[in-house]
FIMAR-462785 format. One record per residue (C-alpha): residue number from 0; residue in three letters; x, y, z. Coordinates in steps of 0.1 Angstrom, whole numbers. Layout:
N
   i  aa     u     v     w
 NUM ALA     X     Y     Z
...
END
This chain:
706
   i  aa     u     v     w
   0 MET    -8  -205  -296
   1 MET    -7  -168  -304
   2 ASN    24  -149  -297
   3 ALA    28  -118  -270
   4 LEU    52   -96  -298
   5 ALA    41   -85  -336
   6 LEU    67   -72  -354
   7 LEU    48   -50  -387
   8 PRO    60   -44  -415
   9 PRO    80   -11  -420
  10 ASP    56    17  -436
  11 GLU    70    39  -465
  12 ALA    89    61  -443
  13 GLY   109    30  -429
  14 ILE    93    30  -397
  15 ALA    82    -2  -378
  16 TYR    61   -12  -348
  17 LEU    68   -36  -323
  18 GLU    33   -46  -307
  19 ILE    30   -61  -274
  20 ASP    -1   -80  -266
  21 LEU    -2  -106  -239
  22 PRO   -26  -131  -252
  23 GLY   -56  -135  -226
  24 GLU   -42  -115  -197
  25 ALA   -54   -84  -187
  26 VAL   -17   -72  -185
  27 ASN    14   -74  -203
  28 THR    41   -88  -188
  29 LEU    78   -99  -198
  30 SER    76  -137  -191
  31 ALA   102  -164  -201
  32 SER    79  -165  -231
  33 VAL    78  -132  -240
  34 MET   113  -130  -238
  35 ALA   122  -157  -260
  36 GLU   103  -141  -286
  37 LEU   119  -110  -282
  38 ASP   153  -127  -287
  39 ALA   141  -145  -314
  40 LEU   131  -113  -334
  41 LEU   163   -99  -321
  42 HIS   180  -127  -345
  43 GLY   155  -122  -374
  44 GLY   126   -98  -379
  45 LEU   146   -68  -362
  46 GLN   177   -71  -382
  47 ASN   154   -60  -413
  48 PRO   176   -37  -432
  49 SER   142   -16  -442
  50 ILE   138    -7  -407
  51 ARG   151    30  -403
  52 ALA   128    30  -368
  53 LEU   112    10  -343
  54 VAL    82    17  -324
  55 VAL    77    -3  -296
  56 VAL    40     0  -285
  57 SER    13   -17  -265
  58 LYS   -23   -29  -276
  59 LYS   -37   -29  -241
  60 PRO   -53    -1  -229
  61 GLY   -43    14  -197
  62 VAL    -8    -4  -193
  63 PHE    28   -11  -216
  64 VAL    47   -34  -196
  65 ALA    35   -43  -161
  66 GLY    65   -57  -155
  67 ALA    83   -91  -151
  68 ASP    62  -121  -145
  69 ILE    60  -123  -102
  70 GLY    55  -157  -106
  71 GLU    93  -167  -124
  72 ILE   105  -144   -95
  73 GLU    89  -161   -66
  74 ALA   104  -195   -83
  75 ILE   138  -184   -79
  76 LEU   156  -211   -57
  77 ASN   193  -197   -51
  78 PRO   217  -168   -56
  79 ASP   232  -184   -86
  80 ASP   191  -187  -108
  81 ALA   189  -154   -96
  82 TYR   226  -140  -110
  83 GLY   215  -163  -143
  84 LYS   180  -146  -145
  85 SER   196  -118  -145
  86 ARG   229  -116  -171
  87 GLN   202  -130  -196
  88 GLY   173  -101  -195
  89 GLN   206   -79  -194
  90 ALA   220   -92  -224
  91 LEU   188   -91  -245
  92 PHE   181   -56  -235
  93 SER   220   -43  -245
  94 ARG   213   -63  -280
  95 PHE   179   -41  -282
  96 ALA   201   -13  -272
  97 ALA   223   -19  -296
  98 LEU   200   -22  -327
  99 PRO   212     6  -357
 100 TYR   183    25  -363
 101 PRO   163    45  -334
 102 THR   139    30  -314
 103 ILE   112    46  -296
 104 ALA    91    30  -266
 105 ALA    53    48  -264
 106 ILE    39    47  -230
 107 ASP     4    51  -224
 108 GLY    -3    33  -194
 109 ALA    15    12  -170
 110 CYS    56    10  -178
 111 LEU    70    -5  -144
 112 GLY    99   -30  -136
 113 GLY   109   -47  -166
 114 GLY    86   -28  -180
 115 LEU   108     4  -177
 116 GLU   141   -16  -182
 117 TRP   128   -22  -218
 118 ALA   119    13  -223
 119 LEU   150    21  -210
 120 ALA   175     4  -230
 121 CYS   152    21  -259
 122 ALA   173    48  -277
 123 PHE   140    73  -268
 124 ARG   105    72  -249
 125 VAL    76    87  -256
 126 ALA    47    91  -226
 127 THR    13   106  -225
 128 ASP    -7   125  -202
 129 HIS   -36    99  -194
 130 GLU   -39    91  -155
 131 LYS   -29    55  -158
 132 THR     2    65  -173
 133 ARG    29    56  -149
 134 LEU    65    48  -151
 135 GLY    87    32  -121
 136 LEU   108     5  -106
 137 PRO    90   -11   -79
 138 GLU   112   -40   -71
 139 ALA   125   -27   -39
 140 THR    89   -31   -24
 141 LEU    86   -68   -40
 142 GLY   126   -74   -15
 143 ILE   148   -68   -45
 144 LEU   163   -45   -72
 145 PRO   160   -39  -106
 146 GLY   182   -68  -128
 147 TRP   177   -59  -158
 148 GLY   198   -27  -163
 149 GLY   174    -2  -145
 150 THR   197     6  -118
 151 GLN   225    12  -143
 152 ARG   205    31  -174
 153 LEU   183    51  -153
 154 PRO   211    69  -134
 155 ARG   229    75  -168
 156 LEU   199    93  -176
 157 ILE   176   110  -152
 158 GLY   208   115  -125
 159 LEU   213    95   -95
 160 ALA   193   117   -72
 161 GLN   163   113   -89
 162 ALA   173    74   -95
 163 LEU   179    68   -59
 164 GLU   143    82   -51
 165 MET   125    61   -80
 166 ILE   147    29   -67
 167 LEU   147    27   -31
 168 SER   109    38   -32
 169 GLY    94    24   -58
 170 LYS    73    48   -63
 171 PRO    63    57  -101
 172 VAL    59    86  -118
 173 SER    31   103  -137
 174 GLY    42   106  -177
 175 ALA    46   148  -169
 176 LYS    70   142  -136
 177 ALA    90   118  -161
 178 GLU    90   149  -190
 179 GLU   102   168  -162
 180 ILE   127   148  -149
 181 GLY   141   140  -182
 182 LEU   128   103  -184
 183 VAL   111   105  -214
 184 ASP   115   126  -239
 185 ALA    84   140  -249
 186 LEU    49   146  -232
 187 VAL    18   137  -255
 188 PRO   -16   141  -254
 189 HIS   -32   104  -251
 190 GLU   -62   114  -275
 191 PHE   -34   122  -303
 192 MET    -9    95  -292
 193 ALA    -7    76  -324
 194 GLU    -3   110  -352
 195 ARG    21   122  -323
 196 VAL    46    92  -318
 197 ARG    49    91  -354
 198 GLU    58   128  -358
 199 PHE    82   122  -326
 200 THR    96    94  -342
 201 GLY   102   116  -377
 202 ARG   121   136  -358
 203 CYS   149   110  -345
 204 MET   148    99  -378
 205 THR   176   130  -388
 206 ARG   209   136  -370
 207 LYS   198   172  -362
 208 GLY   167   159  -346
 209 ARG   183   133  -323
 210 ALA   210   156  -311
 211 ARG   184   183  -302
 212 LEU   168   159  -283
 213 CYS   199   139  -265
 214 LYS   212   176  -259
 215 ARG   188   183  -229
 216 ARG   201   148  -214
 217 GLY   236   166  -201
 218 ARG   217   182  -169
 219 HIS   231   154  -146
 220 LEU   268   153  -147
 221 ALA   271   170  -106
 222 GLY   261   137   -93
 223 ARG   293   123  -114
 224 ILE   315   145   -93
 225 TRP   329   130   -63
 226 PRO   323   150   -35
 227 VAL   283   158   -49
 228 ARG   278   118   -56
 229 THR   290   112   -21
 230 LEU   267   134    -5
 231 ILE   234   123   -30
 232 LEU   245    88   -18
 233 ARG   248    99    23
 234 LYS   217   114    22
 235 ALA   191    95     2
 236 GLY   210    67    26
 237 GLU   201    81    61
 238 HIS   163    85    43
 239 ALA   158    51    30
 240 ARG   175    37    65
 241 ARG   154    54    84
 242 ARG   124    40    65
 243 SER   136     2    61
 244 LYS   149     4   101
 245 GLY   176   -25    82
 246 HIS   148   -52    75
 247 TYR   149   -50    42
 248 PRO   181   -61    25
 249 ALA   176   -46   -10
 250 VAL   179   -11     4
 251 GLU   214   -19    15
 252 ALA   219   -39   -15
 253 ILE   206    -7   -36
 254 LEU   230    19   -17
 255 SER   265    -4   -20
 256 LEU   254   -10   -55
 257 MET   249    23   -66
 258 GLU   282    36   -45
 259 SER   305    12   -64
 260 THR   285    19  -104
 261 GLY   277    47  -122
 262 ARG   314    61  -134
 263 GLY   327    31  -150
 264 ARG   316    13  -181
 265 LEU   277     2  -185
 266 GLU   291   -37  -192
 267 GLN   311   -36  -157
 268 GLY   281   -20  -137
 269 LEU   255   -45  -155
 270 GLU   275   -73  -140
 271 ARG   279   -57  -101
 272 GLU   237   -50  -107
 273 ALA   236   -92  -116
 274 ARG   253  -100   -83
 275 ALA   234   -76   -65
 276 PHE   200   -89   -75
 277 SER   210  -126   -68
 278 GLN   221  -116   -29
 279 VAL   185  -101   -26
 280 ALA   162  -128   -49
 281 ALA   163  -156   -31
 282 THR   156  -141     6
 283 SER   125  -145    29
 284 VAL   118  -109    27
 285 CYS   114  -112    -8
 286 ARG    92  -143    -3
 287 ASN    68  -127    20
 288 LEU    66   -96     1
 289 ILE    61  -114   -33
 290 GLY    36  -132   -12
 291 LEU    15  -102     0
 292 PHE    15   -88   -36
 293 HIS    -5  -119   -45
 294 ILE   -27  -117   -17
 295 GLY   -33   -74   -23
 296 GLN   -39   -86   -61
 297 ALA   -67  -119   -50
 298 LEU   -84   -87   -31
 299 LYS   -90   -67   -57
 300 LYS  -106   -96   -76
 301 GLU  -129   -99   -42
 302 ARG  -166   -94   -46
 303 GLY  -181  -113   -20
 304 THR  -205  -138   -24
 305 GLY  -206  -131   -61
 306 ALA  -240  -110   -61
 307 GLU  -248   -83   -86
 308 VAL  -230   -57   -85
 309 ARG  -248   -22   -82
 310 GLU  -224     8   -97
 311 LEU  -226    38   -65
 312 ARG  -223    71   -84
 313 THR  -236    96   -60
 314 ALA  -224    97   -22
 315 ALA  -237   112     7
 316 VAL  -219   119    39
 317 LEU  -235   124    76
 318 GLY  -212   141   100
 319 ALA  -190   163    87
 320 GLY  -156   162   115
 321 VAL  -124   146   106
 322 MET  -138   114    98
 323 GLY  -164   129    78
 324 GLY  -143   154    59
 325 GLY  -121   128    53
 326 ILE  -144   108    39
 327 ALA  -158   136    14
 328 TRP  -127   137     6
 329 LEU  -118   105    -8
 330 LEU  -153   105   -27
 331 SER  -145   133   -41
 332 ARG  -110   124   -52
 333 HIS  -122    96   -70
 334 GLY  -149   114   -92
 335 TYR  -177   108   -72
 336 PRO  -204   140   -60
 337 VAL  -207   139   -21
 338 ARG  -233   157    -1
 339 MET  -218   164    33
 340 LYS  -241   170    61
 341 ASP  -240   180    97
 342 ILE  -260   203   121
 343 ALA  -245   236   124
 344 TRP  -225   252    97
 345 GLU  -193   255   115
 346 ALA  -194   214   116
 347 VAL  -198   216    78
 348 ALA  -171   240    74
 349 LYS  -148   219    95
 350 GLY  -155   192    72
 351 PHE  -144   213    38
 352 ALA  -113   226    58
 353 GLN  -106   189    66
 354 ALA  -108   180    23
 355 ALA   -91   211    16
 356 ASP   -64   201    39
 357 TYR   -59   164    26
 358 TYR   -59   180   -11
 359 GLY   -31   206     0
 360 GLN    -7   178    10
 361 LEU   -14   164   -26
 362 VAL    -4   197   -36
 363 LYS    28   200   -13
 364 LEU    41   165   -27
 365 HIS    36   176   -65
 366 LYS     7   148   -71
 367 LEU   -21   173   -75
 368 LYS   -22   209   -95
 369 PRO   -42   238   -76
 370 HIS   -69   239  -107
 371 GLU   -72   200  -104
 372 VAL   -80   204   -64
 373 SER  -105   233   -73
 374 LEU  -123   209   -96
 375 HIS  -123   179   -73
 376 MET  -136   199   -42
 377 HIS  -162   219   -62
 378 ARG  -177   178   -61
 379 ILE  -185   184   -23
 380 SER  -212   200   -12
 381 GLY  -227   207    21
 382 THR  -264   208    41
 383 LEU  -277   215    70
 384 ASP  -308   190    62
 385 TYR  -314   164    41
 386 SER  -318   179    10
 387 GLY  -302   164   -19
 388 PHE  -299   131     1
 389 ALA  -327   119   -21
 390 SER  -302   116   -54
 391 ALA  -277    94   -35
 392 ASP  -270    59   -38
 393 VAL  -252    54    -9
 394 VAL  -248    74    24
 395 VAL  -219    71    49
 396 GLU  -227    78    85
 397 ALA  -199    91   102
 398 VAL  -214   105   133
 399 VAL  -200   102   168
 400 GLU  -191    63   178
 401 THR  -222    62   199
 402 MET  -248    38   194
 403 PRO  -280    59   204
 404 VAL  -268    92   186
 405 LYS  -261    61   158
 406 LYS  -296    46   159
 407 ALA  -313    80   161
 408 VAL  -294    98   129
 409 LEU  -297    62   107
 410 ALA  -337    61   115
 411 GLU  -342    95   100
 412 VAL  -318    96    73
 413 GLU  -335    63    62
 414 LYS  -368    83    53
 415 ALA  -347   108    33
 416 VAL  -331    82     8
 417 ARG  -346    61   -22
 418 PRO  -359    29   -16
 419 ASP  -327    18   -31
 420 ALA  -302    37   -18
 421 VAL  -272    23     3
 422 ILE  -268    29    38
 423 CYS  -232    21    58
 424 THR  -221    32    88
 425 ASN  -188    39    95
 426 THR  -179    24   129
 427 SER  -148    12   145
 428 ALA  -162   -15   170
 429 LEU  -204    -7   176
 430 PRO  -227   -37   161
 431 VAL  -239   -33   128
 432 SER  -265   -59   131
 433 GLY  -277   -37   163
 434 MET  -277    -1   145
 435 ALA  -299   -22   118
 436 SER  -327   -27   146
 437 VAL  -340     7   140
 438 LEU  -342     5    98
 439 GLU  -372    -6    82
 440 HIS  -348   -24    50
 441 PRO  -317   -35    72
 442 GLU  -311   -55    39
 443 ARG  -292   -22    24
 444 PHE  -276   -15    57
 445 VAL  -239   -27    60
 446 GLY  -210   -16    78
 447 LEU  -181     6    61
 448 HIS  -153     6    86
 449 PHE  -125    35    72
 450 PHE   -91    39    90
 451 ASN   -81    70   104
 452 PRO   -62    90    88
 453 VAL   -85    82    52
 454 ASN   -55    98    34
 455 ARG   -29    74    48
 456 MET   -45    44    55
 457 PRO   -54    21    32
 458 LEU   -75    -2    50
 459 VAL  -117    -6    49
 460 GLU  -135   -39    68
 461 VAL  -170   -42    50
 462 ILE  -191   -54    77
 463 ALA  -221   -77    69
 464 GLY  -247   -76    98
 465 GLU  -270  -104   101
 466 ALA  -299   -89    73
 467 THR  -274   -77    50
 468 SER  -281   -85    15
 469 PRO  -250  -100    -6
 470 GLY  -257   -77   -35
 471 THR  -250   -44    -5
 472 VAL  -217   -61     4
 473 ALA  -208   -70   -34
 474 SER  -214   -32   -43
 475 VAL  -203   -14   -10
 476 VAL  -171   -40   -17
 477 ALA  -172   -27   -54
 478 LEU  -171    14   -44
 479 ALA  -142     6   -18
 480 HIS  -120    -8   -43
 481 ALA  -132    22   -68
 482 LEU  -115    43   -38
 483 LYS   -85    22   -41
 484 LYS   -85     7    -7
 485 THR   -77   -29     9
 486 THR  -112   -44    12
 487 VAL  -118   -71    31
 488 VAL  -154   -84    45
 489 VAL  -154   -95    77
 490 LYS  -184  -108   102
 491 ASP  -202   -86   128
 492 ARG  -189   -97   158
 493 PRO  -173   -70   187
 494 GLY  -140   -54   171
 495 PHE  -147   -69   139
 496 LEU  -107   -83   124
 497 VAL   -87   -53   131
 498 ASN   -96   -38   164
 499 ARG  -102   -73   178
 500 ILE   -68   -82   172
 501 LEU   -50   -48   181
 502 ILE   -67   -41   213
 503 PRO   -58   -67   231
 504 TYR   -22   -61   220
 505 LEU   -25   -24   230
 506 ASN   -40   -34   266
 507 GLU    -6   -61   273
 508 ALA    10   -34   266
 509 GLY    -4   -13   297
 510 VAL    -6   -45   317
 511 LEU    33   -48   311
 512 LEU    34    -7   316
 513 GLN    15   -13   351
 514 GLU    38   -43   358
 515 GLY    72   -20   356
 516 VAL    85   -26   320
 517 GLY    89    13   310
 518 PHE    70    23   281
 519 GLU   101    33   263
 520 ARG   114    -2   262
 521 ILE    82   -15   250
 522 ASP    83     5   221
 523 ARG   119     4   215
 524 LEU   117   -32   213
 525 VAL    80   -36   191
 526 GLU    98   -13   165
 527 ALA   127   -36   167
 528 PHE   106   -58   154
 529 GLY    93   -40   130
 530 MET    65   -23   138
 531 PRO    59    14   125
 532 MET    59    26   164
 533 GLY    50    13   194
 534 PRO    18     7   214
 535 PHE    23    39   236
 536 ALA    35    59   206
 537 LEU     0    45   185
 538 ALA   -19    55   215
 539 ASP    -6    89   216
 540 GLU   -16    92   180
 541 THR   -51    75   182
 542 GLY   -60    91   219
 543 ILE   -53    74   246
 544 ASP   -92    82   260
 545 VAL  -100    69   227
 546 GLY   -84    35   229
 547 TYR   -92    26   265
 548 LYS  -131    32   255
 549 VAL  -128     1   232
 550 ILE  -108   -18   252
 551 GLN  -135   -16   283
 552 GLU  -161   -25   250
 553 LEU  -144   -54   240
 554 GLU  -140   -59   279
 555 ALA  -173   -64   280
 556 ALA  -175   -92   252
 557 PHE  -145  -114   261
 558 SER  -137  -110   295
 559 PRO  -123  -124   317
 560 ARG   -99  -130   290
 561 LEU   -94   -93   285
 562 GLN   -95   -72   315
 563 ALA   -86   -32   310
 564 ALA   -54   -19   323
 565 PRO   -64     3   349
 566 VAL   -31    22   345
 567 LEU   -45    37   311
 568 ASP   -74    51   327
 569 ARG   -50    68   356
 570 PHE   -38    88   322
 571 ILE   -68   100   311
 572 GLN   -81   114   347
 573 ALA   -46   132   346
 574 GLY   -57   148   312
 575 LEU   -26   128   294
 576 LEU   -44   116   265
 577 GLY   -19   120   235
 578 ARG    -9   145   208
 579 LYS   -43   156   209
 580 SER   -40   170   245
 581 GLY    -4   181   237
 582 GLY    11   150   252
 583 GLY     7   120   270
 584 PHE    30    93   272
 585 TYR    55   112   254
 586 ARG    56   152   246
 587 TYR    66   164   203
 588 GLU    85   187   188
 589 GLY    77   185   150
 590 ARG    89   150   145
 591 LYS   107   144   174
 592 ARG    94   125   201
 593 MET   109   119   240
 594 PRO    94   111   272
 595 ASN    66   133   288
 596 PRO    78   140   324
 597 GLU    43   137   337
 598 ALA    43   100   324
 599 VAL    71    97   343
 600 ARG    58   106   371
 601 LEU    25    92   374
 602 LEU    43    60   371
 603 GLU    77    64   393
 604 HIS    56    44   424
 605 ILE    57    12   403
 606 ARG    80   -12   405
 607 GLY    89   -46   394
 608 GLY   108   -74   385
 609 ASP   130   -79   358
 610 TRP   119   -89   320
 611 SER   138  -103   287
 612 ASP   134   -84   258
 613 GLY   122  -117   245
 614 GLU    95  -123   268
 615 ILE    78   -90   264
 616 VAL    79   -90   225
 617 ASP    62  -127   229
 618 ARG    36  -112   250
 619 LEU    28   -85   227
 620 VAL    29  -109   195
 621 LEU    14  -137   204
 622 THR   -16  -119   222
 623 MET   -21  -109   189
 624 LEU   -20  -139   173
 625 ASN   -43  -162   197
 626 GLU   -67  -134   191
 627 ALA   -63  -141   152
 628 ALA   -64  -175   148
 629 MET   -96  -176   174
 630 CYS  -111  -149   143
 631 LEU  -103  -176   122
 632 GLU  -115  -205   139
 633 GLU  -148  -180   142
 634 GLU  -152  -171   109
 635 VAL  -149  -139   113
 636 ILE  -125  -136    83
 637 GLY  -121  -169    58
 638 ARG   -87  -167    50
 639 ALA   -55  -163    69
 640 ASP   -38  -147    40
 641 TYR   -69  -122    35
 642 LEU   -61  -119    78
 643 ASP   -24  -112    73
 644 MET   -32   -82    43
 645 ALA   -54   -67    72
 646 LEU   -31   -66    99
 647 VAL    -7   -53    71
 648 ALA   -26   -27    59
 649 GLY   -49   -17    92
 650 ILE   -16   -13   121
 651 GLY    15   -20   103
 652 PHE    21   -52   111
 653 PRO    58   -60    95
 654 PRO    56   -68    52
 655 PHE    90   -85    57
 656 ARG    77  -106    82
 657 GLY    44  -114    54
 658 GLY    18  -109    77
 659 LEU    13  -124   114
 660 LEU     2  -160   107
 661 ARG    28  -158    79
 662 TYR    51  -149   107
 663 ALA    37  -179   131
 664 ASP    44  -207   102
 665 ASP    80  -195    96
 666 ARG    87  -195   135
 667 GLY    67  -227   141
 668 LEU    35  -238   157
 669 SER    52  -261   177
 670 GLY    69  -236   198
 671 ILE    45  -208   198
 672 VAL    18  -235   216
 673 GLN    46  -241   234
 674 ALA    54  -204   242
 675 MET    21  -199   251
 676 GLU    16  -225   279
 677 ALA    46  -212   293
 678 LEU    29  -177   299
 679 GLU    -2  -197   302
 680 GLN    16  -206   341
 681 GLN    32  -174   342
 682 ARG    13  -147   337
 683 GLY   -22  -158   337
 684 ALA   -56  -173   312
 685 ARG   -53  -151   290
 686 PHE   -25  -167   271
 687 ARG   -40  -204   270
 688 PRO   -36  -211   232
 689 CYS   -72  -216   217
 690 GLY   -85  -245   204
 691 LEU   -75  -240   165
 692 LEU   -37  -235   176
 693 ARG   -38  -267   194
 694 ARG   -49  -289   166
 695 MET   -30  -278   138
 696 MET     1  -283   161
 697 GLU   -12  -315   167
 698 GLU   -20  -323   131
 699 GLY    10  -309   117
 700 ARG    -8  -277    98
 701 THR     4  -243    89
 702 PHE   -17  -215    82
 703 TYR    -5  -213    44
 704 GLY     3  -250    44
 705 GLY   -30  -266    47
END
């Protein structure tokens, strides 16, 4: 069996190279076997007295080390097991850090989790300017914390404030940002990495060179002063708790650990880190987040039916509103030249303004520089006719959500594009096969539903119509992956997948409202359950009129199970449409929201009985669950785990719960069916458990267990 680690003999200058190349894998990970190899080298080859400096480098393009083996983290059974694994990794990296010569991590690509913890154990770090170079500790996104020294070495290197931001958010930084904050000692061009790393290593081999490199690390002493440290921890804690809402144990464990360490000896901090790691590594939250990670990885490899994928390189967008401008922005952001058409230059200008706004947000977040924005924006061009469309490999239609308008535009565009061009419609609910009826070649037509806002929502639904070819589906899925979107393929059914599940939930909130339950209470309970916002806050964001229109469209398909709550129409008639009209259920001042007095007056005549908090949440969540089970039953989507990921990415279903169907498994289908039957008796037939739920309960099956 080939080894993952290869130690090359030192050259004439005494520089040795430790190469990482995990056999048969696309990325390097620090599995138990790789760690065992490193242990053997620490007892053997790395003790060679001829070595004067050691460079750790990856042989895989685009990746240094992507972290520990996720499967081995998932296999942790209990706190004692977690503690032991943490202490083993810490001990190994501490021995590496104690090697009697300079060690340099040469990072060109992803350096994450355990990979960064290994790099932190090196005396020095060099990163390239390649776009794939990212350094980070994403453990918190998996419900754990860095357990191989990351929480102790990182703040000592870059300061407490920066370290807390990286550890709590889990977000990686670029090579340039890493150099700016002192995480790496030098930034070198990707094209000249070997030469520059060798030059850097030469400096590390002299006492004066090492002194100069280490001198710039003394910038973070303020974080060790007790009042300043307390302030940093308090601010970071407030921000992290606001995001986690108490649902993620790792956040509290990280904050507590960082508060109790950092001023004493490293070894004491490592012991406390291992204890903290052991508290969170065997929790259900960790299991659920790792489960979602696996689903995400599986979706990235999906290409539909296995049909031949055609690379789509140039694009055009029909409709330059908020959505059209956002889609043009997304395409240009990922290197696609895109032609944007509308019926008036004012509309085209709005599309450009939308793209510029999204780029401006990236500049404010220091993710792009102004000159880079200029390069991206130059990929977008505008037109009032179909000039330039003949060169497009793919056209995305994003006009008004009305069937006659979409049909007219699609019939028109088909005559303006090449015979092999793929045509997509960005529709949230209209039937794809219905639109395809006006096309001469419906096999190249497919639904491509981007969620709004395009720059923030990670999900895309690819909808295959009755005549859509497998090759068209596969090619558009590949395009969505290239745009870095979480992508699910669904059948052409009313509401597709996400809206079909979401809309009954929103409508049930309306039913509760007209039964006398306050909208603030409903939103508060749903947010306590873990949703990012309650149904009425969400309605304000999307537009109450927009949501009610979709409810009515689905009512036509699913009545009498779904009947639009009339109270929502009253808000529309009163001109309370949400944020876009200045207020809906709430009024807004920046991020602060408060009940809208007009909404309160509109509802003051409604009186009802008393409902328990549990019943309110059940009526909303079990409504979604029943609809989700029906989607599986009707094969709208083929896999329970893909459905769960779609809801996490599309509506923000709480990741710590692992997804809607994972939540159902954990709660128990027997209890869920009983709760739904009780609601059916009390509230009506819309709560009747679907056939799949009943069969699974009777057969003792679960969504994830078979």
